[in-house]
C-alpha positions in Angstrom: -124.2 -18.1 -90.8 -124.9 -21.5 -92.4 -127.5 -23.7 -90.9 -128.4 -27.3 -91.5 -131.6 -28.8 -90.3 -130.9 -32.2 -88.8 -133.6 -34.6 -87.6 -132.6 -37.9 -86.0 -135.6 -40.3 -85.9 -135.7 -43.6 -84.2 -138.4 -45.5 -86.0 -140.8 -48.3 -84.9 -140.3 -51.8 -86.1 -141.8 -51.2 -89.5 -139.3 -48.4 -90.2 -141.7 -45.5 -90.4 -141.9 -42.7 -87.9 -145.2 -43.5 -86.2 -147.2 -46.3 -87.8 -146.9 -49.0 -85.2 -149.8 -51.4 -85.0 -150.6 -50.3 -81.4 -150.3 -47.4 -79.1 -147.3 -45.2 -79.9 -145.9 -42.6 -77.5 -143.5 -40.0 -79.0 -141.5 -38.0 -76.5 -138.3 -35.9 -76.9 -135.2 -37.5 -75.4 -134.1 -34.8 -72.9 -130.9 -36.7 -72.1 -129.6 -36.8 -75.7 -126.1 -35.6 -76.0 -126.9 -33.5 -79.1 -129.5 -30.9 -78.0 -130.1 -29.8 -81.6 -131.3 -33.3 -82.6 -134.9 -34.3 -82.0 -135.1 -38.0 -80.9 -138.5 -39.7 -81.2 -139.3 -43.0 -79.3 -142.0 -45.5 -80.2 -142.8 -47.5 -77.2 -144.1 -50.5 -79.1 -140.9 -51.1 -81.0 -138.2 -53.5 -79.9 -135.9 -51.7 -82.3 -135.9 -48.7 -80.0 -134.3 -50.6 -77.1 -132.0 -52.5 -79.3 -130.5 -49.5 -81.1 -130.3 -47.5 -78.0 -128.4 -50.3 -76.4 -126.1 -50.5 -79.5 -125.2 -46.8 -79.0 -124.3 -47.5 -75.4 -122.1 -50.5 -76.3 -120.5 -48.8 -79.3 -117.3 -48.0 -77.5 -116.7 -51.8 -77.0 -116.1 -51.2 -73.2 -117.7 -53.4 -70.6 -121.1 -52.3 -69.2 -123.0 -54.1 -66.5 -126.5 -55.3 -67.1 -127.7 -53.1 -64.2 -126.1 -50.0 -65.6 -127.5 -50.6 -69.1 -131.0 -51.1 -67.6 -130.7 -47.8 -65.7 -129.4 -45.9 -68.8 -132.2 -47.2 -71.0 -134.9 -47.0 -68.3 -136.0 -50.6 -68.9 -135.9 -53.9 -67.1 -132.9 -56.3 -67.0 -135.1 -58.7 -69.0 -135.5 -56.1 -71.7 -131.8 -55.6 -71.8 -131.2 -59.3 -72.3 -133.8 -59.4 -75.1 -132.1 -56.5 -76.8 -128.7 -58.1 -76.4 -130.0 -61.3 -78.1 -131.4 -59.2 -81.0 -128.0 -57.6 -81.5 -126.5 -61.0 -81.8 -129.3 -62.1 -84.2 -128.3 -59.0 -86.3 -124.8 -60.4 -86.6 -122.9 -58.4 -83.9 -120.5 -60.4 -81.6 -120.9 -59.8 -77.9 -118.4 -60.6 -75.1 -119.9 -61.6 -71.7 -117.8 -61.6 -68.5 -119.1 -62.4 -65.0 -118.8 -59.4 -62.7 -118.1 -57.0 -65.6 -121.1 -57.3 -67.9 -121.2 -57.0 -71.7 -119.3 -55.4 -74.5 -119.2 -55.6 -78.2 -116.2 -57.6 -79.6 -115.2 -54.5 -81.5 -116.2 -50.8 -81.6 -119.3 -50.0 -83.6 -119.4 -47.0 -85.9 -122.8 -45.4 -85.3 -124.3 -43.0 -87.7 -124.4 -39.6 -86.0 -126.2 -36.6 -87.4 -124.2 -34.1 -85.5 -120.9 -35.6 -86.7 -122.1 -35.6 -90.3 -123.3 -32.0 -90.0 -120.0 -30.8 -88.6 -118.1 -32.4 -91.5 -120.3 -31.0 -94.2 -119.2 -27.5 -93.5 -120.5 -24.9 -96.0 -122.3 -27.5 -98.2 -124.6 -28.2 -95.2 -127.0 -25.6 -96.6 -128.0 -28.0 -99.3 -129.2 -30.7 -97.0 -131.8 -31.8 -94.5 -130.5 -35.0 -92.9 -132.9 -37.6 -91.5 -131.3 -40.6 -89.8 -133.2 -43.8 -89.1 -132.2 -46.9 -87.0 -134.0 -49.2 -89.5 -136.3 -49.1 -92.5 -137.3 -51.2 -95.4 -135.9 -48.9 -98.1 -134.5 -45.4 -97.9 -135.5 -44.8 -101.5 -139.1 -45.9 -100.9 -139.4 -43.6 -97.8 -137.8 -40.6 -99.6 -140.1 -41.1 -102.6 -143.0 -40.7 -100.2 -141.4 -37.6 -98.8 -140.9 -36.2 -102.3 -144.6 -36.7 -103.2 -145.5 -34.9 -100.0 -143.4 -31.9 -101.0 -140.0 -32.5 -99.4 -137.4 -30.0 -100.5 -134.3 -30.8 -102.6 -131.5 -31.9 -100.4 -133.6 -34.1 -98.1 -131.4 -37.1 -97.1 -132.5 -40.4 -95.5 -129.8 -42.7 -94.1 -130.3 -45.7 -91.9 -128.3 -48.1 -89.8 -130.2 -51.2 -91.1 -132.1 -51.5 -94.4 -134.2 -54.6 -94.6 -135.5 -54.4 -98.1 -133.0 -52.4 -100.1 -133.5 -52.4 -103.8 -131.1 -52.4 -106.7 -131.5 -52.0 -110.4 -134.0 -54.2 -112.3 -135.7 -55.3 -109.0 -132.6 -56.9 -107.5 -132.2 -56.7 -103.7 -129.4 -54.8 -101.9 -127.9 -56.9 -99.1 -126.6 -54.9 -96.1 -125.7 -56.0 -92.6 -125.9 -53.9 -89.5 -123.0 -51.5 -89.6 -121.4 -53.1 -92.7 -122.8 -50.7 -95.3 -123.6 -47.1 -95.8 -127.1 -46.9 -97.3 -128.8 -43.6 -98.0 -131.0 -41.7 -100.4 -130.8 -38.1 -101.6 -133.7 -36.0 -103.1 -132.8 -33.5 -105.8 -135.3 -31.5 -107.8 -134.7 -30.5 -111.4 -136.5 -27.8 -113.4 -136.9 -30.1 -116.4 -138.8 -33.2 -117.4 -137.5 -36.7 -116.9 -136.3 -37.0 -120.5 -133.7 -34.3 -119.8 -132.1 -36.3 -117.0 -130.5 -39.1 -119.0 -127.0 -39.7 -117.7 -128.0 -38.8 -114.1 -126.9 -42.2 -112.7 -123.5 -41.9 -114.4 -123.1 -38.4 -113.0 -123.9 -39.7 -109.5 -121.3 -42.4 -110.0 -118.6 -39.8 -110.7 -119.6 -38.0 -107.5 -119.4 -41.2 -105.4 -116.0 -42.2 -106.9 -114.6 -38.8 -106.1 -115.9 -39.1 -102.5 -114.3 -42.5 -102.1 -111.0 -41.2 -103.4 -111.2 -38.3 -100.9 -111.4 -40.8 -98.0 -108.5 -42.9 -99.3 -110.3 -45.5 -101.5 -108.4 -45.3 -104.8 -108.8 -47.0 -108.1 -112.6 -47.2 -108.0 -114.1 -48.0 -111.4 -117.6 -47.4 -112.8 -119.7 -50.0 -114.5 -122.4 -48.7 -116.8 -124.9 -47.6 -115.8 -124.8 -47.6 -112.0 -122.3 -49.8 -110.3 -119.0 -49.0 -108.5 -116.3 -51.6 -108.8 -112.8 -52.3 -107.4 -110.6 -54.9 -109.1 -113.7 -56.3 -110.8 -115.6 -56.7 -107.6 -118.7 -54.7 -106.7 -118.2 -52.0 -104.1 -121.4 -50.2 -104.4 -124.5 -49.3 -106.5 -126.8 -46.4 -107.4 -130.5 -46.5 -107.9 -132.2 -43.5 -109.5 -136.0 -43.2 -109.2 -137.9 -40.3 -110.6 -141.2 -38.6 -109.6 -142.9 -36.4 -112.2 -143.9 -33.1 -110.6 -145.2 -31.6 -113.9 -144.0 -30.9 -117.5 -141.0 -28.9 -116.4 -140.2 -30.4 -112.9 -138.8 -33.7 -111.8 -137.9 -35.1 -108.4 -135.0 -37.5 -108.5 -134.4 -39.9 -105.6 -130.7 -41.0 -105.7 -130.2 -44.1 -103.7 -126.6 -45.2 -102.8 -125.3 -48.3 -101.2 -121.7 -48.7 -100.3 -120.0 -51.8 -98.8 -118.0 -50.5 -95.9 -117.2 -53.7 -93.9 -119.0 -56.8 -94.9 -119.1 -59.7 -92.5 -118.1 -63.1 -94.0 -121.6 -64.5 -93.3 -123.2 -61.8 -95.4 -120.6 -61.9 -98.1 -121.3 -65.6 -98.6 -124.9 -64.9 -99.3 -124.3 -62.5 -102.2 -124.3 -64.1 -105.6 -121.6 -62.0 -107.2 -118.0 -61.0 -106.4 -118.0 -58.2 -103.9 -115.6 -56.1 -101.9 -115.7 -53.4 -99.3 -113.9 -50.3 -98.2 -112.1 -52.1 -95.4 -110.6 -54.7 -97.7 -109.4 -52.0 -100.2 -108.0 -49.4 -97.9 -106.9 -51.6 -95.0 -108.8 -49.4 -92.6 -112.5 -48.5 -92.1 -113.2 -44.8 -92.6 -116.0 -43.5 -90.3 -119.3 -43.8 -92.0 -120.2 -40.3 -90.9 -117.1 -39.0 -92.7 -117.9 -41.1 -95.8 -121.5 -39.9 -95.9 -120.5 -36.2 -95.6 -117.8 -36.6 -98.3 -120.3 -38.2 -100.6 -123.0 -35.5 -100.1 -120.4 -32.8 -100.7 -119.5 -34.3 -104.1 -123.1 -35.0 -105.0 -124.1 -31.4 -104.4 -121.3 -30.2 -106.7 -122.1 -32.7 -109.4 -125.8 -32.3 -109.3 -125.6 -28.5 -109.6 -123.4 -28.9 -112.6 -125.7 -31.5 -114.1 -128.8 -29.3 -113.6 -127.2 -26.6 -115.7 -125.2 -28.6 -118.3 -126.3 -32.2 -118.2 -123.9 -35.1 -118.3 -121.7 -33.8 -121.1 -119.1 -32.0 -118.8 -118.7 -35.2 -116.7 -118.4 -37.5 -119.7 -114.6 -37.7 -120.0 -114.1 -38.2 -116.2 -116.7 -41.1 -116.3 -114.8 -42.7 -119.3 -111.5 -42.4 -117.4 -113.1 -44.5 -114.6 -114.9 -46.9 -116.9 -114.3 -50.5 -115.8 -114.8 -51.9 -119.3 -113.4 -49.2 -121.5 -112.0 -50.8 -124.7 -112.8 -54.3 -123.5 -115.0 -57.0 -125.1 -118.4 -57.1 -123.5 -121.7 -58.8 -123.9 -125.0 -56.9 -123.3 -128.1 -58.9 -122.3 -131.5 -57.2 -122.7 -134.5 -57.9 -120.5 -136.0 -60.2 -123.1 -132.8 -62.3 -123.2 -131.3 -61.1 -126.5 -127.5 -60.5 -126.4 -125.2 -58.1 -128.3 -121.5 -58.7 -128.4 -119.0 -55.9 -129.0 -116.3 -53.7 -127.5 -117.0 -51.0 -125.0 -116.4 -47.6 -126.7 -117.3 -45.2 -123.9 -120.5 -43.3 -123.4 -122.3 -40.5 -125.3 -122.9 -37.0 -123.9 -126.4 -38.2 -122.8 -125.0 -41.2 -120.9 -125.9 -43.8 -123.5 -123.4 -46.7 -123.7 -121.4 -46.9 -126.9 -120.5 -50.3 -128.2 -118.5 -51.1 -131.2 -120.1 -54.1 -132.9 -119.8 -55.8 -136.3 -122.4 -53.3 -137.5 -120.5 -50.2 -136.3 -120.8 -48.2 -133.1 -124.3 -48.7 -131.5 -126.0 -46.9 -128.6 -127.6 -48.5 -125.7 -129.8 -46.6 -123.2 -129.5 -46.9 -119.4 -132.1 -49.0 -117.8 -132.7 -51.4 -120.6 -129.6 -53.6 -120.5 -127.4 -55.4 -118.1 -123.6 -55.7 -118.7 -121.0 -58.3 -118.1 -117.4 -58.8 -119.3 -116.7 -61.2 -122.1 -117.7 -61.9 -125.7 -116.9 -60.2 -129.0 
């Protein structure tokens, strides 16, 4: 029998499990529909009421204020405050006298039981921790890694307030509009042996997107996912040295699922989302499970053989293969050339006037044009 340990955690306002600046009372939720999932409540956190309310309203049916208050075990005033916070977070509410409140459209809540059911046999690889909100799933999972968390620990959240991208950039994600999660994987080798890991992860995510009907996804070196030249998602790898022959890798992934116009307008680059590409919105639970399945396969292969077996597949998905590019280093220097693929260690190969040159992941940014 295959077992997956699933923990569903509703955090306090700071996104951690019990670090509220005041009294915090944790209690199991005996009425939770999924008996195998432990639900923790922090009484000081407005997020608890707000996200509990969101789950009640997720069906987009009308619910009276009195019924919502009874379900949540709070006052009508607390319900009204939570409703305002949902609107502040960008969700549209419909109010009708005599009927109550409903969301303007159904909300796709992350659900640990649904993810576990879709994982099937690969569930043995993972321990899934779902949060309502946190600053950064990568930051939290790095803390778990340093504390000895096992490989396969996953943290996903509904709302990430301080997501990070490559080179210190922020990752913008609205409530329900993105899938943001981090996966811990441990390797029996030093960090120097993990070159190409972000490219391998990109292959896994592209496979998963194809499996749920999002075709023609391209990869931009070293860690972006594109569709028709627009950014669909990104990958952030952070390493923790456990010793000379052991490294913990936290693989952070952000995918745009359904970006609201108000959020899209704040992003300073061309972006797209799954809904725009496929014409429909796949359930985030299905997308998370599909991505974890592909990551487990790719990471096991990478642990044994490195990036080399995945190289040709990555090149086949390369957004800039054979095209003129300009590389800009952190100090502002630029190199013009033609993208010539990647090496077996994941280094970008660029054909310049001096011949084919290698560029290492993490030192350069890339944009089309030049040469």
